[in-house]
C-alpha positions in Angstrom: 0.0 0.0 0.0 2.8 2.4 0.9 4.5 1.6 -2.3 1.4 2.5 -4.4 1.0 5.8 -2.6 4.7 6.7 -3.2 4.3 5.9 -6.9 1.1 8.1 -7.2 2.8 10.9 -5.3 5.8 10.6 -7.7 3.7 10.9 -10.8 1.7 13.8 -9.4 4.9 15.7 -8.6 6.2 15.0 -12.1 2.9 16.4 -13.6 3.1 19.5 -11.5 6.8 20.1 -12.3 6.1 19.6 -16.1 3.1 22.0 -16.0 5.2 24.7 -14.3 8.0 24.2 -16.9 5.5 24.4 -19.7 4.1 27.7 -18.3 7.6 29.0 -17.9 8.3 28.1 -21.5 5.2 29.8 -22.8 6.1 32.9 -20.8 9.5 33.0 -22.4 8.0 32.7 -25.8 5.3 35.4 -25.5 6.6 37.9 -22.9 8.9 40.7 -23.9 12.4 40.6 -22.4 13.1 43.3 -19.8 16.4 44.2 -21.5 18.1 43.6 -24.8 21.7 43.5 -26.0 22.8 46.1 -28.5 23.0 43.4 -31.2 19.5 42.1 -30.5 18.0 45.7 -30.7 20.0 47.3 -33.4 22.2 45.0 -35.6 20.2 44.5 -38.9 18.9 41.2 -39.9 19.7 41.6 -43.6 21.4 44.9 -44.3 25.1 44.7 -44.5 27.0 46.0 -41.5 30.6 45.1 -40.4 31.1 42.8 -37.4 33.0 45.6 -35.7 34.4 49.0 -36.4 33.4 52.1 -38.4 32.0 51.9 -42.0 30.9 54.6 -44.4 30.8 54.9 -48.3 30.4 51.9 -50.5 33.3 51.5 -52.8 34.5 49.4 -55.8 31.5 47.1 -56.2 31.7 44.6 -59.1 30.3 41.3 -60.1 32.4 38.4 -61.3 32.2 34.6 -61.5 29.0 34.3 -59.4 29.9 36.7 -56.7 28.8 40.3 -56.0 31.7 42.2 -54.3 31.1 45.1 -51.9 34.0 47.2 -50.7 33.6 50.1 -48.3 35.3 52.8 -46.3 36.4 51.1 -43.1 38.2 51.8 -39.9 38.6 48.6 -38.0 40.1 50.1 -34.8 37.3 52.4 -33.7 33.5 53.0 -34.1 34.2 56.5 -35.4 35.9 57.7 -38.6 39.7 57.3 -38.7 42.5 56.2 -41.1 40.5 54.8 -44.0 40.9 51.3 -45.3 38.8 49.4 -47.8 36.8 46.6 -46.2 35.4 43.8 -48.3 32.4 41.5 -48.4 31.0 39.1 -50.9 27.5 37.7 -51.7 26.0 35.3 -54.2 22.6 37.1 -54.0 23.1 40.7 -52.7 21.3 39.9 -49.5 23.5 37.5 -47.4 27.0 38.8 -47.1 30.3 37.3 -45.9 33.1 39.6 -44.7 36.5 39.0 -46.2 39.9 40.3 -45.1 40.6 44.0 -45.5 41.4 44.7 -49.1 43.4 48.0 -49.0 45.4 49.5 -46.2 46.7 53.1 -45.8 50.4 53.5 -46.7 53.0 56.2 -46.8 51.0 58.1 -49.5 47.9 58.4 -47.4 44.6 57.0 -46.3 42.6 55.0 -48.8 39.5 57.1 -49.6 36.6 56.1 -51.9 36.9 54.8 -55.4 35.8 52.1 -57.8 36.8 48.8 -59.4 36.3 47.5 -63.0 36.9 44.1 -64.4 39.4 44.6 -67.2 38.1 41.8 -69.4 40.3 42.8 -72.4 43.4 43.3 -70.2 43.8 46.8 -71.5 45.9 47.6 -68.4 48.3 44.7 -69.0 48.1 43.7 -65.4 46.7 40.3 -66.2 45.7 38.3 -69.2 42.7 37.5 -71.4 42.4 34.1 -69.5 42.8 35.8 -66.1 41.5 39.3 -66.5 42.6 41.7 -63.7 40.3 43.7 -61.4 41.6 47.2 -61.4 40.8 49.5 -58.5 41.1 53.3 -58.5 41.0 55.1 -55.2 41.8 58.5 -53.6 45.0 58.8 -51.6 44.4 61.3 -48.7 47.7 62.6 -47.4 46.9 63.6 -43.8 50.3 65.3 -43.3 49.8 67.6 -46.3 46.3 68.4 -45.1 47.4 69.3 -41.6 50.2 71.5 -43.1 47.5 73.5 -44.9 48.3 72.5 -48.4 45.6 72.1 -51.0 47.1 69.2 -53.0 46.6 66.5 -50.3 44.4 64.2 -52.5 45.5 62.3 -55.5 44.4 59.1 -57.4 46.1 55.7 -57.2 45.3 52.3 -58.6 45.8 48.7 -57.5 45.1 45.4 -59.3 44.0 41.9 -58.3 44.6 38.6 -60.2 42.6 36.5 -57.8 39.1 38.0 -58.1 39.5 40.7 -55.6 40.8 38.7 -52.6 44.3 40.4 -52.6 45.6 43.5 -54.2 48.9 44.9 -55.5 49.3 48.7 -55.6 50.7 50.1 -58.8 54.3 51.1 -58.4 53.8 54.4 -60.4 51.1 55.8 -58.0 49.7 58.4 -58.0 48.5 58.1 -61.6 46.5 61.4 -61.3 48.2 64.2 -59.4 46.3 67.0 -57.7 45.9 70.2 -59.8 45.7 72.3 -56.6 42.0 71.4 -55.8 41.3 70.9 -52.1 38.5 68.3 -52.7 39.7 66.1 -55.5 38.4 62.5 -54.9 36.2 59.5 -55.3 37.0 58.2 -58.8 34.2 56.1 -60.4 35.3 54.2 -63.6 33.1 52.8 -66.3 33.6 51.1 -69.6 32.0 53.3 -72.2 31.0 50.7 -74.8 29.4 53.4 -77.0 32.6 55.3 -77.5 35.0 52.4 -76.8 36.9 54.0 -73.9 37.3 53.9 -70.2 35.7 56.9 -68.6 36.0 58.2 -65.0 34.2 60.8 -63.1 35.8 62.6 -60.1 34.4 64.9 -57.5 36.2 68.3 -57.5 34.6 70.5 -54.9 31.7 72.1 -56.6 31.7 70.1 -59.9 32.4 66.7 -61.4 35.5 66.2 -63.7 35.4 63.7 -66.6 38.5 61.7 -67.6 39.2 59.2 -70.4 41.7 56.4 -70.8 42.6 53.5 -73.0 44.5 51.5 -70.5 43.3 52.5 -67.0 46.8 53.8 -66.2 47.0 57.0 -68.3 44.1 59.4 -68.0 43.3 62.7 -69.7 40.9 65.3 -68.6 37.8 65.5 -71.0 35.5 68.1 -69.4 33.7 69.1 -66.3 30.1 69.5 -65.2 27.9 70.9 -62.5 29.4 74.1 -61.3 26.3 76.1 -62.4 23.8 73.2 -62.1 22.1 71.3 -59.3 22.3 71.8 -55.6 25.4 73.3 -54.0 24.8 73.5 -50.3 28.0 71.5 -49.7 30.9 69.6 -51.3 30.1 67.3 -54.2 31.3 63.7 -53.5 31.1 60.1 -54.8 29.9 60.6 -58.4 28.8 57.9 -60.7 28.1 58.0 -64.4 26.5 55.4 -66.7 24.1 55.0 -69.7 20.6 53.6 -69.1 17.8 52.5 -71.4 14.6 54.4 -70.9 12.2 51.9 -69.5 10.0 50.2 -72.2 12.0 51.7 -75.1 15.2 51.3 -77.0 16.3 54.9 -76.3 19.0 55.6 -73.8 20.2 58.5 -71.7 23.2 59.0 -69.5 22.7 59.4 -65.7 25.1 61.1 -63.3 24.9 60.7 -59.5 26.4 63.3 -57.2 26.3 63.0 -53.5 26.4 66.2 -51.5 27.2 67.0 -47.9 25.6 69.1 -46.5 22.8 70.3 -48.8 20.3 67.3 -48.8 16.6 68.0 -49.1 16.1 67.3 -45.3 19.5 68.3 -44.1 22.9 66.9 -44.1 23.9 64.2 -46.7 22.0 63.1 -49.8 22.5 62.0 -53.4 21.2 64.1 -56.4 21.0 62.9 -60.0 21.1 64.3 -63.5 19.8 62.9 -66.8 21.3 63.9 -70.2 23.5 63.0 -73.1 27.2 62.3 -73.5 29.2 62.6 -76.7 32.3 60.8 -75.4 33.8 63.9 -73.9 31.1 66.2 -72.5 27.9 65.6 -70.6 24.9 67.8 -71.4 21.9 67.8 -69.2 18.5 67.2 -70.8 16.6 70.5 -71.3 13.4 69.3 -69.6 15.4 67.7 -66.8 17.3 71.0 -66.3 14.0 72.8 -65.8 12.9 70.1 -63.3 16.1 70.6 -61.3 15.6 74.3 -61.0 11.9 74.0 -60.2 12.2 71.2 -57.7 15.5 72.4 -56.2 17.3 69.2 -57.1 16.1 65.6 -57.9 17.2 63.0 -55.4 17.7 59.3 -55.5 16.3 59.2 -51.9 14.6 62.0 -50.0 15.1 60.3 -46.6 18.0 61.3 -44.4 19.9 58.0 -44.5 21.0 57.1 -48.0 24.3 58.7 -49.0 27.3 58.1 -51.3 25.5 55.4 -53.2 27.1 54.0 -56.4 26.5 51.1 -58.8 28.0 47.7 -59.4 30.4 47.2 -62.3 30.4 44.2 -64.7 26.8 43.3 -64.4 26.2 40.9 -67.4 24.2 41.9 -70.4 22.0 38.8 -69.7 21.1 40.4 -66.3 21.1 44.0 -67.5 20.2 45.5 -64.2 21.7 48.7 -62.9 22.3 47.8 -59.2 22.9 50.4 -56.5 23.7 50.5 -52.8 24.1 53.5 -50.4 25.5 54.1 -47.0 22.5 54.1 -44.6 23.5 57.1 -42.4 24.0 60.9 -42.5 27.1 62.9 -41.5 24.9 65.0 -39.3 25.0 62.2 -36.6 26.7 59.1 -38.1 29.5 59.1 -35.5 27.1 59.5 -32.6 24.4 56.8 -33.2 23.8 54.5 -30.2 25.8 51.5 -31.4 29.2 50.8 -29.9 30.5 47.5 -31.4 30.0 48.7 -35.0 28.7 51.9 -36.7 26.6 52.1 -39.8 24.8 49.8 -42.3 24.2 49.8 -46.0 20.8 50.3 -47.7 19.1 47.3 -49.2 20.6 46.9 -52.7 18.3 48.4 -55.3 17.7 48.2 -59.0 17.6 51.6 -60.7 15.2 52.2 -63.6 15.0 55.2 -65.8 11.4 56.1 -66.6 9.9 58.8 -68.7 6.7 60.1 -67.2 4.7 62.7 -69.1 8.0 63.9 -70.8 9.9 64.0 -67.5 12.8 61.7 -66.7 12.9 60.0 -63.3 15.4 57.6 -61.9 13.2 55.2 -59.8 14.5 52.4 -57.6 13.2 49.2 -56.1 14.6 46.5 -53.8 16.5 43.8 -55.7 14.3 40.8 -56.6 16.5 38.4 -54.6 14.9 39.6 -51.4 11.8 37.5 -52.4 13.8 34.3 -51.9 13.8 35.0 -48.1 10.0 35.1 -47.7 9.0 32.7 -44.9 5.4 33.6 -44.4 2.8 35.8 -46.2 -0.3 37.5 -44.8 -2.8 38.8 -47.4 -5.8 41.1 -47.0 -7.5 42.1 -50.2 -9.4 45.1 -49.1 -9.6 47.1 -45.8 -11.8 50.1 -45.3 -10.1 52.5 -42.9 -12.4 54.6 -40.7 -10.6 54.3 -37.4 -7.2 53.7 -35.9 -6.4 50.1 -37.1 -3.6 47.7 -36.1 -2.8 46.0 -39.4 -0.5 43.4 -37.9 1.3 42.9 -34.5 4.1 40.9 -32.9 1.9 37.9 -32.2 1.6 37.3 -35.9 4.9 38.4 -37.4 8.3 39.6 -36.4 8.3 43.3 -37.1 12.1 43.4 -37.3 12.2 41.9 -40.7 9.3 42.7 -43.0 8.6 43.4 -46.7 5.1 45.1 -46.9 3.2 46.0 -50.1 -0.2 47.7 -50.5 -2.2 50.2 -52.5 -4.2 53.1 -51.1 -7.5 54.1 -52.8 -10.0 56.9 -52.5 -7.4 59.4 -51.3 -8.7 62.9 -50.7 -7.1 66.2 -49.5 -6.2 64.6 -46.2 -3.3 63.1 -44.2 -2.7 59.4 -44.2 -0.4 58.2 -41.4 1.1 54.8 -40.8 3.3 53.8 -37.8 5.6 51.3 -36.2 5.3 51.3 -32.4 5.9 49.4 -29.2 4.7 49.4 -25.6 7.5 51.7 -24.6 5.7 54.4 -26.5 8.3 54.5 -29.2 6.8 55.2 -32.6 8.0 56.1 -36.1 5.3 57.6 -38.3 5.2 58.0 -42.0 2.8 58.5 -44.8 1.2 61.0 -47.3 0.1 64.5 -46.7 -2.3 65.3 -49.6 -3.2 68.7 -48.1 0.2 70.1 -48.6 1.5 67.5 -51.2 4.4 65.7 -49.5 5.4 62.3 -48.2 6.8 62.3 -44.7 8.7 60.4 -42.0 8.5 61.5 -38.4 11.0 59.9 -36.0 10.7 62.4 -33.2 9.3 59.8 -30.9 11.1 56.7 -32.3 13.2 55.9 -29.2 16.8 57.1 -28.5 17.3 60.7 -29.7 19.6 62.4 -27.2 22.8 61.4 -29.0 22.2 64.2 -31.6 19.9 67.3 -31.7 20.0 67.0 -35.5 18.7 63.4 -35.7 15.0 64.2 -35.3 15.0 68.0 -35.5 12.5 68.1 -38.3 10.0 65.9 -40.0 11.5 64.6 -43.3 9.5 65.5 -46.4 9.5 64.5 -50.1 7.4 66.8 -52.3 5.1 65.5 -55.0 3.1 67.2 -57.8 -0.3 66.4 -59.3 -3.5 65.0 -57.9 -4.1 61.3 -57.5 -6.6 59.1 -55.6 -4.4 56.0 -55.6 -0.9 55.3 -54.4 1.3 52.1 -54.4 3.5 51.7 -51.4 6.3 49.2 -50.5 8.0 49.2 -47.1 11.2 47.3 -46.1 11.7 47.1 -42.3 14.8 45.8 -40.7 15.0 46.4 -36.9 16.4 50.0 -37.0 15.6 51.1 -40.6 12.7 51.8 -42.8 12.9 52.1 -46.6 9.7 53.4 -48.3 9.1 53.1 -52.0 6.2 55.2 -53.3 4.6 54.8 -56.8 7.0 52.0 -57.9 10.0 53.7 -56.4 9.7 57.1 -58.2 9.9 58.6 -54.7 12.0 56.9 -52.0 12.6 57.7 -48.3 15.1 55.8 -46.1 15.6 56.5 -42.4 17.1 54.8 -39.4 15.8 54.8 -35.8 16.7 53.3 -32.4 13.8 52.1 -30.3 14.1 51.2 -26.6 12.4 47.8 -27.4 11.5 46.0 -30.6 8.6 47.3 -32.5 5.4 45.5 -31.8 2.6 47.0 -34.0 2.2 48.2 -37.6 -0.8 50.5 -37.6 -2.7 53.0 -39.7 -4.4 56.1 -38.4 -7.9 57.4 -39.0 -8.2 60.2 -41.6 -11.1 62.7 -41.9 -12.5 60.6 -44.8 -12.9 56.9 -45.3 -10.3 55.3 -47.6 -9.3 51.8 -48.6 -6.1 49.7 -48.3 -6.1 47.2 -51.1 -3.9 44.2 -51.8 -2.1 44.3 -48.5 0.7 41.8 -48.5 2.9 41.4 -45.4 5.9 39.2 -46.1 7.7 37.8 -43.0 11.4 37.5 -44.0 13.6 34.8 -42.6 17.4 34.9 -42.1 19.5 32.3 -40.2 
């Protein structure tokens, strides 16, 4: 009898202990943690960021033999700007990146500032062979000693080459190949093979303009022309140019597009990237007449109107089979980049984007959209065909999806002269708001209550705005969310806004606010992304 009682007691205790353990397990699954590590809160799930150290401008991107290469301005010994190196990462799909050893180190000639890489398939440089074509990098040498001495000629251009697909580099013994013509800001060379005129061309930032150079062998360069001194926005120094031909979407016509980053002078303060559309005769770039009027009227046209997309450039050697013009930018702003609340690392890159040149009612627009490879990471999809919005509505919350990695699509219909506001928020009363103000004709992002702000009085000083013209009652929207960043693509990417934020806890709700009039959200697709 005693034995039976002991056995019953044993199994009862096992049941109680198991039930308590199960409750504890459920609590751990559904209750928010009281504190989070910096990495849990802020390190992106799928935007490239270095494991440690400081990062800024993307450099030298090229595609070869199945790999996309991303180089970048890098200082491994601190989380603020310092002696510049070129960091290096590779990817097979533009989404998942693997860091490689540092590619270029500073030397006696100076720091290694921004530049570009081309695949010299015809071995015009003589550094390799037709069977093993060299990768040739051009970069800016920044002589810190000359700068501190007050000289103007502290920046010059050097080259290096790689015979093992970019893993190691040999600097050219005759560097610098382009000496400084007594211009204080003389940097960021971007090379391109000009198949139309059968030459290498290169654009170089020169203070308040862009200088054009030509070459047959990537070693000897001659000045062709310059552009921009009397055109575009000039609130700060021009930097990180890019220049390439693009087919006009849906046609066989092409135009040349020039990118020029500027700091300060962006549409919402600090850093941003403007663009120009026109024609190139092999020596001189001439801006399109209609586009020139648009620049003056709109006070610049911008790749991204948000505060956190700077110094973006495009990949070289994208095959003709693919044909895409692929772009990536530095997802920060010099107004506060060195003060953001991350300590192990600083800065991320934007999602890689495909640029498309469209002609809309006679006006040229460079639109952009996230690369198609992102769709390969969809783990779960929620669809709602039509939602009438007449009150504050939570569209999805943390119990259904992880709001730190989402790709959201929807259309808005029946839009009137009203304000349409969406938000990401949490129970710590952090919220980032964004949407469309049709009363005053602008898109907006408001991060004034998004979490940590005290690190800089410029971070959330104003609401960011992107102007639009014309009346419409429908708008297509796509939103990419990755922990501490939001990238919004309006009207198939004709207007883009990218901004970072630093909440105290992970975001828990994606909501839409009531407007003065009823409107409809159609074809809402919320894609949960998955990354190991």
